[in-house]
ROTIKE-980967 format. One record per residue (C-alpha): residue number from 1; z, y, x. Coordinates in pm, whole numbers, plus 32768, in hexadecimal, padded with zeros to 4 digits. Example, Ala and Ser with C-alpha at 12.3 -4.5 7.8 and 13.67 -1.06 7.14 Angstrom:
1 | 830C | 7E3E | 84CE
2 | 82CA | 7F96 | 8557
//
This chain:
1 | 1E42 | 511C | 08CF
2 | 1E18 | 4FDD | 0996
3 | 1D05 | 4F63 | 08AA
4 | 1C51 | 50B0 | 08CF
5 | 1C64 | 509C | 0A4B
6 | 1BEB | 4F34 | 0A53
7 | 1ACD | 4F80 | 0965
8 | 1A4B | 50A6 | 0A32
9 | 1A7C | 4FE9 | 0B78
10 | 19B2 | 4EC6 | 0AF2
11 | 18A2 | 4FB5 | 0A7E
12 | 1883 | 5056 | 0BD4
13 | 1881 | 4F06 | 0C84
14 | 176F | 4E8E | 0B9C
15 | 16A9 | 4FD0 | 0BD0
16 | 16D0 | 4FAA | 0D4A
17 | 164E | 4E44 | 0D35
18 | 1522 | 4EBA | 0C69
19 | 14E0 | 4FCE | 0D67
20 | 14EB | 4ED7 | 0E87
21 | 13FC | 4DF1 | 0DD1
22 | 130C | 4F10 | 0D90
23 | 131F | 4F7C | 0EFD
24 | 12C4 | 4E1E | 0F6D
25 | 1199 | 4E22 | 0E83
26 | 110D | 4F7A | 0ED1
27 | 10BF | 4F7E | 1047
28 | 0FF1 | 4E40 | 104C
29 | 0EA5 | 4E52 | 1100
30 | 0D6E | 4D92 | 10AA
31 | 0CE1 | 4CA9 | 11AC
32 | 0BA2 | 4D11 | 125B
33 | 0A7D | 4C8A | 118F
34 | 09A2 | 4B88 | 1233
35 | 0865 | 4C0F | 1191
36 | 07CA | 4D5C | 11F7
37 | 087F | 4E7D | 1151
38 | 07BF | 4F4E | 1059
39 | 08BD | 5055 | 0FEA
40 | 09A4 | 514B | 1097
41 | 0AD2 | 509E | 0FF9
42 | 0A76 | 4F55 | 10A0
43 | 0A2B | 500D | 11E2
44 | 0B8A | 50A0 | 11F5
45 | 0C2E | 4F5A | 118A
46 | 0D5D | 5000 | 10E5
47 | 0DFE | 4FAB | 0F99
48 | 0EC3 | 5080 | 0EA1
49 | 0F8B | 4F52 | 0E2F
50 | 104D | 4F7C | 0CEB
51 | 0FC7 | 50DC | 0CB2
52 | 0E66 | 5052 | 0C94
53 | 0ED8 | 4F1B | 0BD9
54 | 0F7F | 4FE4 | 0AC4
55 | 0E70 | 50ED | 0AB0
56 | 0DCF | 5064 | 0972
57 | 0F1C | 509C | 08C2
58 | 0F44 | 520B | 0920
59 | 0DD5 | 5271 | 093F
60 | 0DF0 | 5337 | 07F9
61 | 0EEB | 5420 | 08A5
62 | 0DFC | 5488 | 09BA
63 | 0D44 | 55A0 | 08F9
64 | 0E96 | 562D | 0890
65 | 0F18 | 561D | 09F4
66 | 0DE0 | 56D1 | 0A73
67 | 0E2A | 57F3 | 0984
68 | 0FA4 | 581E | 099B
69 | 0FF4 | 57BA | 0B03
70 | 0FDF | 58E3 | 0BF6
71 | 0EA7 | 58E2 | 0CCC
72 | 0F74 | 591F | 0E05
73 | 1030 | 57DB | 0DCB
74 | 0EED | 571F | 0D7D
75 | 0E54 | 57A2 | 0EC3
76 | 0F7D | 5720 | 0F88
77 | 0F6A | 55CE | 0EDD
78 | 0DF3 | 55C4 | 0F1F
79 | 0E30 | 55FA | 1094
80 | 0F3B | 54EA | 1099
81 | 0E56 | 53F6 | 0FE3
82 | 0D3B | 5440 | 10D5
83 | 0E16 | 540A | 1207
84 | 0E9F | 52CA | 116D
85 | 0D38 | 524E | 113D
86 | 0D4D | 521F | 0FC3
87 | 0CAE | 5363 | 0F47
88 | 0B7D | 52A6 | 0EC2
89 | 0C5B | 51AC | 0E0B
90 | 0D5E | 529B | 0D7B
91 | 0D03 | 5409 | 0D38
92 | 0E13 | 5513 | 0D3C
93 | 0E12 | 5530 | 0BBF
94 | 0E43 | 53B7 | 0BA1
95 | 0F68 | 53C5 | 0C92
96 | 100E | 54DA | 0BC5
97 | 0FDB | 5405 | 0A8E
98 | 1075 | 52DD | 0B49
99 | 11A8 | 53B2 | 0B92
100 | 11C7 | 5404 | 0A20
101 | 11A3 | 5295 | 09C7
102 | 12B4 | 5233 | 0ABF
103 | 1396 | 5341 | 0A2D
104 | 136C | 52AB | 08D2
105 | 139D | 5147 | 0952
106 | 14E1 | 519B | 0A06
107 | 1567 | 525E | 08DB
108 | 1518 | 513B | 07F4
109 | 15C5 | 5054 | 08EA
110 | 16FF | 5129 | 08D4
111 | 16EE | 5126 | 0756
112 | 16C5 | 4FAD | 074A
113 | 17FB | 4F89 | 0823
114 | 18B5 | 5080 | 073C
115 | 190B | 5168 | 0858
116 | 19A6 | 52BF | 082F
117 | 18C1 | 53EE | 07FF
118 | 190D | 5464 | 095F
119 | 18AE | 5313 | 09F0
120 | 176A | 5310 | 0924
121 | 1717 | 546C | 09A7
122 | 1755 | 53FE | 0B0E
123 | 167F | 52C9 | 0AD5
124 | 1564 | 53A8 | 0A57
125 | 157E | 5487 | 0B8A
126 | 1577 | 5351 | 0C66
127 | 1442 | 52CF | 0BB1
128 | 1396 | 5420 | 0BDE
129 | 13EC | 543E | 0D50
130 | 13B6 | 52D6 | 0DBA
131 | 1234 | 52DA | 0DB5
132 | 1231 | 5418 | 0E86
133 | 131F | 537C | 0F82
134 | 1248 | 5242 | 0F91
135 | 110A | 530D | 0FC8
136 | 11A8 | 53E0 | 10D9
137 | 122A | 52A7 | 1186
138 | 10D4 | 51FF | 116F
139 | 102A | 5335 | 11FD
140 | 111F | 5353 | 131F
141 | 1107 | 51DF | 136C
142 | 0F8A | 51EA | 1376
143 | 0F90 | 531D | 1456
144 | 107E | 5269 | 1542
145 | 0FA2 | 5131 | 154A
146 | 0E6F | 5204 | 1596
147 | 0F20 | 52BD | 16AF
148 | 0F95 | 5175 | 1748
149 | 0E3A | 50DB | 172F
150 | 0D7C | 5203 | 17C0
151 | 0DA5 | 51C2 | 193B
152 | 0D27 | 505A | 1936
153 | 0C0F | 509F | 183E
154 | 0B96 | 51D4 | 18F8
155 | 0BA0 | 510A | 1A3B
156 | 0ABF | 5000 | 199D
157 | 09DB | 5112 | 191C
158 | 09C5 | 51A3 | 1A7D
159 | 0968 | 504E | 1B08
160 | 085D | 5024 | 19FD
161 | 07C0 | 5176 | 1A45
162 | 07D3 | 5138 | 1BBD
163 | 0715 | 4FF1 | 1B88
164 | 05EE | 50B2 | 1AF8
165 | 063C | 50C9 | 1984
166 | 0640 | 5216 | 18D5
167 | 076F | 5290 | 1812
168 | 06F2 | 5209 | 16C6
169 | 069E | 50B1 | 1753
170 | 07EE | 50A9 | 1806
171 | 08A7 | 50DF | 16BE
172 | 07DD | 4FCD | 1619
173 | 0827 | 4EDD | 1737
174 | 099D | 4F22 | 172B
175 | 099D | 4EEC | 15B5
176 | 08F3 | 4D9A | 15E7
177 | 09EA | 4D1A | 16ED
178 | 0B26 | 4D99 | 163F
179 | 0BBA | 4C7B | 1576
180 | 0D08 | 4D0A | 1504
181 | 0D11 | 4E2E | 140D
182 | 0D1F | 4F6E | 14DB
183 | 0D28 | 50C1 | 1429
184 | 0C97 | 517C | 1555
185 | 0B70 | 508D | 156B
186 | 0B45 | 50B9 | 13F3
187 | 0B3B | 5233 | 1419
188 | 0A3D | 5216 | 1534
189 | 096F | 5131 | 1456
190 | 097E | 523F | 134A
191 | 08F5 | 5336 | 144B
192 | 07D5 | 5244 | 148D
193 | 07A3 | 521C | 1317
194 | 0795 | 5395 | 12DB
195 | 06A1 | 53D0 | 13FA
196 | 05C4 | 52B6 | 1379
197 | 05BA | 5362 | 1225
198 | 0540 | 54A5 | 12C6
199 | 0677 | 5568 | 1328
200 | 0675 | 560A | 147E
201 | 0750 | 5579 | 158E
202 | 0810 | 56C0 | 15A4
203 | 0854 | 56BA | 1430
204 | 08BC | 554A | 1435
205 | 09AF | 5584 | 1556
206 | 0A41 | 56B8 | 14AE
207 | 0A6F | 55EE | 1370
208 | 0B19 | 54DE | 143E
209 | 0C16 | 55D8 | 14C7
210 | 0C5F | 5665 | 136E
211 | 0C87 | 550B | 12D7
212 | 0D7F | 5486 | 13D8
213 | 0E29 | 55DA | 140A
214 | 0EE1 | 5597 | 1551
215 | 0EED | 5668 | 168C
216 | 0E56 | 5550 | 175B
217 | 0D31 | 5523 | 166E
218 | 0CE9 | 5698 | 165C
219 | 0CDF | 56A5 | 17DA
220 | 0C04 | 556D | 17ED
221 | 0B0E | 55EF | 16EC
222 | 0AFE | 574B | 1785
223 | 0AB2 | 56C6 | 18E2
224 | 099F | 55E0 | 185F
225 | 0903 | 56FE | 179A
226 | 0901 | 57D8 | 18D1
227 | 0869 | 56BB | 199C
228 | 0756 | 5692 | 1897
229 | 0706 | 5806 | 18A5
230 | 0708 | 581D | 1A22
231 | 0656 | 56D4 | 1A62
232 | 0770 | 5649 | 1B3B
233 | 079A | 54DA | 1B8C
234 | 084C | 5435 | 1A68
235 | 08BD | 5310 | 1B3F
236 | 097B | 53E6 | 1C3A
237 | 0A1C | 54B4 | 1B28
238 | 0A8A | 537D | 1A6B
239 | 0B23 | 52E8 | 1BA6
240 | 0BE6 | 5427 | 1BE7
241 | 0C56 | 5431 | 1A7B
242 | 0CC9 | 52C7 | 1A84
243 | 0D96 | 5306 | 1BC1
244 | 0E34 | 543D | 1B29
245 | 0E85 | 538B | 19E2
246 | 0F22 | 5269 | 1A9E
247 | 0FFA | 535C | 1B64
248 | 105E | 5412 | 1A25
249 | 10C0 | 52C6 | 1987
250 | 1197 | 5273 | 1AB7
251 | 1241 | 53C9 | 1AA7
252 | 127C | 539E | 1931
253 | 1324 | 524E | 1974
254 | 1404 | 52F3 | 1A79
255 | 1462 | 5407 | 1983
256 | 14AF | 5306 | 1877
257 | 1593 | 524C | 196A
258 | 164B | 538D | 19C3
259 | 1679 | 53E6 | 1855
260 | 16F9 | 5287 | 1809
261 | 1800 | 52A9 | 191B
262 | 1876 | 53F2 | 1883
263 | 1885 | 535B | 1727
264 | 195C | 523C | 17A8
265 | 1A5C | 532C | 183B
266 | 1B00 | 5390 | 16F2
267 | 1B34 | 522B | 166B
268 | 1BBF | 51C1 | 17BB
269 | 1CB9 | 52E1 | 17C2
270 | 1D21 | 52B1 | 1658
271 | 1D29 | 5135 | 163A
272 | 1D20 | 508C | 178E
273 | 1DFF | 5164 | 186C
274 | 1F2E | 515F | 177E
275 | 1F23 | 4FE3 | 177E
276 | 1F12 | 4FD8 | 18FA
277 | 2031 | 50CE | 1916
278 | 20FA | 5002 | 181A
279 | 20C4 | 4EBF | 18DC
280 | 2113 | 4F5E | 1A2D
281 | 2234 | 5047 | 19D4
282 | 22B4 | 4F9A | 189A
283 | 23A3 | 4EAA | 194F
284 | 243B | 4FC7 | 1A16
285 | 2472 | 5096 | 18DD
286 | 2515 | 4F71 | 1829
287 | 25ED | 4F24 | 1955
288 | 265D | 508F | 1968
289 | 26AF | 509A | 17F2
290 | 2771 | 4F50 | 17E8
291 | 2834 | 4F9E | 1926
292 | 28B9 | 50D2 | 187B
//
């Protein structure tokens, strides 16, 4: 019994170490290229990490995944990949095939370690669910980075348009002066790229909102589309949007602080207060017991 417990414990520890190593490999971003970008993948500057690295090994599964995986699930994965900025690198069918490949890898890992059938089954479920969890985390992290970057970038865009540049030239200027990888600047550059290829500004902004899929981006895109239709001053609208976004970011920070205080209440009541009560009232209790 002890050997069985030690064997399964070692298997799970090894699987956890492999999972941590994979997690460290997957979210890596490519550095911004020094040369002018020529593809949408380079424009977005995102990387699919291990999923793209192992794709030659599971590419033969992609046609099968396109046929047997439900279209509703593929549509959801396609939206997640688009928001994460890796839809051009990793199609939805390829991601489903990657999930199948990870399922097989984790099951083989359990077999190599001579685990029990139940442990092998759990390892397979973990291998199937892990890519989805990674993609959801990557999508949410990119959405958060875009939301945090919006006030400052929109403020710079307002200054550029107030200085006499049009909206397209302002995006190009911001892209030139931005040194660190910024997903919001990359999405704006994609808007510039689409308009240059012939798409209307309204269509490019609508596509921007659907790609990022956040409430702030939908509001930003909608206001700019209305300004384009009505011929309003883009500079004034961008300044008002930057001020509103900055206020929303401040309110979100206040809400996060309030939620953190509430989350700290339970650990304090369960772990900290009993220790304080023991230190304060413990001597009196012991004195009362020994005097009796």
